[in-house]
C-alpha positions as CSV (number, residue, x, y, z in Angstrom):
1,X,54.3,13.3,33.2
2,X,51.4,15.2,34.3
3,X,50.3,16.6,30.7
4,X,50.4,13.1,29.5
5,X,47.7,11.9,31.7
6,X,45.8,14.7,31.0
7,X,46.3,14.8,27.6
8,X,45.3,11.3,27.3
9,X,42.0,12.4,29.5
10,X,40.3,14.9,27.2
11,X,41.4,12.2,24.4
12,X,39.5,9.3,26.1
13,X,36.6,11.7,27.4
14,X,36.2,12.7,23.8
15,X,36.2,9.0,22.5
16,X,33.7,8.3,25.1
17,X,31.2,11.7,24.1
18,X,32.0,10.5,20.7
19,X,30.1,6.5,21.8
20,X,27.6,7.8,23.9
21,X,26.8,9.9,20.3
22,X,26.0,7.1,17.9
23,X,24.9,5.2,20.8
24,X,22.6,8.2,20.8
25,X,21.8,7.9,17.3
26,X,21.6,4.4,17.1
27,X,18.7,4.6,19.5
28,X,16.9,7.3,17.4
29,X,17.0,5.9,14.3
30,X,15.9,2.5,15.8
31,X,12.9,4.0,18.0
32,X,12.0,5.6,14.7
33,X,12.3,2.7,12.6
34,X,10.2,0.8,15.2
35,X,7.2,4.1,14.9
36,X,7.1,3.5,11.3
37,X,6.9,0.1,11.5
38,X,3.7,0.2,14.1
39,X,2.3,3.0,12.0
40,X,2.3,0.5,9.4
41,X,0.6,-2.5,11.6
42,X,-1.8,0.2,12.6
43,X,-3.2,2.6,10.3
44,X,-5.9,5.0,10.2
45,X,-9.0,3.5,10.2
46,X,-12.3,4.4,9.2
47,X,-14.6,6.0,6.6
48,X,-12.9,7.2,3.5
49,X,-14.0,10.3,1.6
50,X,-14.4,11.1,-1.8
51,X,-13.0,14.5,-2.6
52,X,-15.1,17.8,-3.5
53,X,-14.4,19.1,-6.4
54,X,-12.9,15.8,-7.9
55,X,-15.8,15.2,-11.1
56,X,-14.1,11.7,-12.1
57,X,-13.7,9.8,-7.9
58,X,-17.6,11.4,-7.4
59,X,-18.8,9.9,-10.7
60,X,-17.6,6.4,-9.2
61,X,-20.1,3.6,-7.4
62,X,-19.0,3.1,-4.0
63,X,-18.5,-1.0,-3.4
64,X,-17.8,-3.2,-1.6
65,X,-17.1,-7.4,-2.0
66,X,-16.1,-10.1,0.2
67,X,-13.2,-12.3,0.4
68,X,-12.9,-16.0,1.0
69,X,-13.0,-15.7,4.7
70,X,-15.3,-13.6,4.4
71,X,-13.6,-9.7,5.7
72,X,-16.2,-7.5,4.1
73,X,-14.2,-4.9,1.4
74,X,-15.0,-2.2,0.6
75,X,-13.6,0.7,-3.1
76,X,-14.6,2.5,-5.5
77,X,-15.8,1.8,-9.3
78,X,-15.4,3.9,-11.7
79,X,-16.9,2.2,-15.1
80,X,-15.0,2.3,-18.3
81,X,-16.0,2.1,-21.8
82,X,-12.9,0.0,-23.3
83,X,-14.0,-2.8,-21.3
84,X,-10.3,-3.8,-19.8
85,X,-10.3,-2.7,-16.0
86,X,-7.2,-2.1,-13.7
87,X,-7.4,-3.1,-10.1
88,X,-5.3,-0.5,-7.9
89,X,-3.8,-1.9,-4.7
90,X,-1.8,1.1,-2.3
91,X,1.0,0.9,0.5
92,X,1.0,0.0,3.6
93,X,-0.5,3.1,6.1
94,X,-3.2,3.9,2.8
95,X,-5.9,4.3,1.8
96,X,-7.8,3.6,-1.8
97,X,-8.1,7.7,-2.2
98,X,-3.9,7.2,-2.0
99,X,-4.0,6.0,-6.2
100,X,-6.3,8.9,-7.4
101,X,-4.1,10.3,-9.1
102,X,-3.6,6.7,-11.0
103,X,-7.3,6.1,-11.2
104,X,-7.8,9.3,-12.9
105,X,-5.1,8.4,-15.5
106,X,-6.3,5.2,-16.4
107,X,-10.0,6.5,-16.9
108,X,-9.5,9.0,-18.5
109,X,-7.9,6.7,-21.1
110,X,-10.8,3.9,-21.2
111,X,-10.3,2.3,-18.3
112,X,-12.3,1.1,-15.6
113,X,-10.8,1.0,-11.9
114,X,-11.1,-0.7,-8.4
115,X,-9.7,1.1,-6.1
116,X,-9.7,-0.5,-2.6
117,X,-8.9,-0.3,1.1
118,X,-7.4,-3.2,1.8
119,X,-7.5,-5.8,5.6
120,X,-7.1,-3.3,8.3
121,X,-6.9,-0.4,6.4
122,X,-10.1,2.4,5.7
123,X,-13.6,0.7,5.8
124,X,-12.0,-2.7,4.8
125,X,-12.7,-5.1,7.4
126,X,-9.9,-7.5,9.4
127,X,-6.3,-6.9,10.3
128,X,-3.3,-6.0,8.3
129,X,-1.8,-9.4,6.8
130,X,0.7,-8.7,4.0
131,X,1.1,-12.6,3.8
132,X,-2.7,-13.9,3.5
133,X,-5.4,-11.2,3.8
134,X,-4.1,-8.6,2.0
135,X,-3.5,-10.8,-1.3
136,X,-6.7,-12.5,-0.7
137,X,-8.5,-9.3,-0.6
138,X,-6.4,-8.3,-4.4
139,X,-7.8,-11.9,-5.4
140,X,-11.2,-11.2,-4.6
141,X,-11.1,-8.1,-5.8
142,X,-9.8,-9.9,-9.1
143,X,-12.8,-11.9,-8.9
144,X,-15.6,-8.7,-8.2
145,X,-13.6,-7.4,-11.3
146,X,-13.8,-10.2,-13.5
147,X,-18.5,-10.5,-13.0
148,X,-18.9,-7.1,-14.3
149,X,-20.7,-7.3,-17.4
150,X,-18.8,-3.9,-18.9
151,X,-15.0,-6.1,-18.6
152,X,-13.5,-8.3,-21.0
153,X,-12.4,-11.8,-19.8
154,X,-8.4,-11.6,-20.2
155,X,-8.7,-7.3,-20.3
156,X,-7.2,-6.8,-16.3
157,X,-4.3,-5.6,-15.7
158,X,-3.3,-4.8,-11.7
159,X,-1.4,-1.6,-10.7
160,X,0.2,-1.6,-6.7
161,X,2.1,1.5,-5.2
162,X,5.3,-0.4,-3.0
163,X,2.9,-2.9,-0.5
164,X,0.4,-3.0,-2.3
165,X,3.5,-3.1,-5.3
166,X,3.9,-6.9,-3.8
167,X,0.9,-7.9,-3.4
168,X,-0.1,-7.5,-7.1
169,X,3.3,-9.3,-8.5
170,X,2.7,-12.3,-5.6
171,X,-1.3,-12.6,-6.8
172,X,-0.2,-12.7,-10.9
173,X,1.6,-14.8,-10.7
174,X,-0.5,-17.0,-9.5
175,X,-3.9,-15.3,-11.3
176,X,-4.2,-15.8,-14.8
177,X,-7.0,-13.2,-14.8
178,X,-4.5,-10.0,-14.5
179,X,-2.2,-10.2,-18.1
180,X,-0.9,-6.2,-17.2
181,X,1.1,-5.6,-14.1
182,X,2.6,-2.3,-13.7
183,X,4.9,-2.4,-9.6
184,X,5.6,1.5,-8.7
185,X,8.1,2.2,-6.0
186,X,8.3,-1.1,-5.7
187,X,11.4,-2.8,-3.4
188,X,13.5,-6.0,-4.3
189,X,13.8,-6.7,-0.1
190,X,11.7,-5.9,3.0
191,X,15.5,-4.1,4.3
């Protein structure tokens, strides 16, 4: 009888240890998710430097434009030769320099390229608001690019990465001035 009690006690102890380990893993994953959520809500702010030795970006002009609610948005403009432009929309916790590989590719093909910091990112004003301020900034970017004399109407595209891709999809669905869309690293829902 004593053996059964001891054995049951050991099995119970192992089950408790296993349950404790699972609980620790759940707490760890929750803390990790909270940290990433915090980082996407509070991305690094401040000056965005042009990479040294990068001739394409060094030739880019620093530009600024405003949203309809007065947020100042900062970016780089690389003029092209084919009268078409592509606006680059970075993901969360990033800035305009995150899509320089795409900027190089597009500029090399003759496109004008605008890469900018979303509100609450890099040098742009505002807070991180993926539902209002950030889509409004993309609309302001389309306004600014449309006003450039080297860009022909109907020849504006937008490329978005991750959260930037969701913004591009939403804005392009309602703005007919965006005639081409590229969505990189896009997800189908927030989960």
